[in-house]
DRENNUTI-169955 format. One line per 5 residues: for each residue x, y negated, z of N, C-alpha, C. Coordinates in steps of 0.1 Angstrom, whole numbers, plus 5000, padded with zeros to 4 digits. Each point is the difference from the previous one (the first is absolute). Layout:
N
X:Y:Z:X:Y:Z:X:Y:Z | ...
END
This chain:
63
0581:5967:6835:5001:4987:5001:5018:5002:5000 | 5005:5012:5002:5015:5004:4998:5005:5002:4985 | 4991:5004:4995:4999:5005:4987:4998:4988:4990 | 4994:4993:5003:4996:4986:4993:5016:4992:5003 | 5005:4999:5009:5008:4993:5003:5017:5006:4991
4998:5014:5002:5011:5006:4992:4999:5003:4984 | 4984:4997:4993:5002:4998:4988:5003:4985:4993 | 4994:4989:5014:5008:4988:4996:5014:4996:5002 | 5006:5004:5005:5014:5000:5003:5006:5005:4986 | 4997:5010:4994:5002:5008:4992:4999:4997:4983
4989:4990:5000:4997:4993:4988:5007:4991:4997 | 5004:5002:4988:5008:4986:4991:4996:4998:4990 | 4988:4999:4994:4990:4994:4992:5006:4985:5000 | 4999:4994:5009:5004:4983:5002:5014:4994:4999 | 5008:5010:4999:5014:4998:5001:5004:4991:4987
4995:5003:4992:5005:4993:4987:4993:4985:4998 | 4990:4998:5006:4993:4990:5001:5012:4985:5007 | 5004:5006:5012:5010:4998:5008:5011:4998:4993 | 5005:5008:4993:5013:4997:4993:4995:4990:4988 | 4992:5000:4993:5000:4989:4991:4996:4987:5005
4991:5000:5012:5000:4983:5011:5013:4996:5001 | 5013:5008:5007:5009:4995:5002:5007:4996:4989 | 5002:5008:4991:5009:4997:4986:4995:4990:4994 | 4987:4995:4998:4994:4989:4997:5004:4985:5006 | 4997:5005:5014:5003:4989:5007:5017:4994:4998
5009:5013:5000:5011:4997:4998:5003:4994:4984 | 4997:5002:4992:4999:4992:4986:4997:4987:5002 | 4987:4997:5005:4993:4987:5001:5013:4990:5008 | 5003:5007:5008:5011:4993:5011:5014:4994:4993 | 5004:5010:4988:5008:5001:4993:4999:4987:4991
4991:5003:4994:4992:4988:4991:5000:4987:5004 | 4992:4998:5013:5005:4988:5006:5010:4994:5004 | 5009:5008:5006:5013:4995:5002:5007:4995:4988 | 5000:5009:4989:5005:4993:4983:4995:4989:4997 | 4986:4997:5000:4995:4986:4999:5002:4990:5010
5005:5000:5011:5003:4989:5008:5017:4996:4999 | 5006:5015:4993:5011:4994:4997:5002:4992:4985 | 4995:5004:4994:4998:4994:4984:4994:4987:5001 | 4990:4998:5011:4993:4987:5002:5012:4988:5005 | 5007:5007:5006:5009:4990:5007:5010:4993:4989
5006:5012:4990:5011:4995:4993:4993:4992:4986 | 4987:5001:5003:4994:4992:4987:4997:4985:5002 | 4998:5001:5014:4998:4985:5005:5012:4992:5001 | 5012:5009:5002:5015:4995:5000:5002:4994:4988 | 4994:5010:4991:5005:4998:4987:4995:4986:4992
4986:4999:5003:4991:4991:4999:5009:4986:5002 | 5000:4998:5012:5007:4991:5008:5013:4991:4995 | 5008:5016:4993:5012:4999:4993:5000:4990:4989 | 4988:5004:4995:4996:4999:4985:4996:4983:5001 | 4992:4999:5009:4994:4987:5000:5010:4988:5005
5010:5006:5007:5009:4987:5004:5010:5000:4987 | 5001:5009:4994:5009:4997:4986:4994:4995:4993 | 4987:4998:4994:4994:4994:4991:4999:4983:5006 | 5000:5000:5013:5001:4987:5005:5010:4996:4999 | 5013:5004:5000:5012:4993:5004:5010:4998:4987
4996:5010:4988:5007:5003:4985:4993:4998:4991 | 5005:4997:4987:4993:4997:4991:4998:5012:4989 | 4986:5004:5000:5002:5013:4989:5001:4996:4992 | 5007:5012:4987:5001:5000:4990:4990:4999:4989 | 4998:4991:4992:4989:4996:4995:5005:5002:4984
4995:5009:4993:5006:5004:4984:4994:4988:4995 | 5008:4995:4990:4997:4989:4989:4995:4987:5004 | 5011:4995:5012:4996:4987:5006:5004:4989:4991
END
């Protein structure tokens, strides 16, 4: 049993998998954070455009 525990504690074959899981989670988290920030700006820009089109007369060529 002692031999098994020693070999288990020195085995690093799963360490790369853990690293990839952590890195992938970080990339996904950053992607979600970026998407949230872009979505907020997009909604605000859409609201501003809607207000502009309701209050101003858009330029119409050859009127």
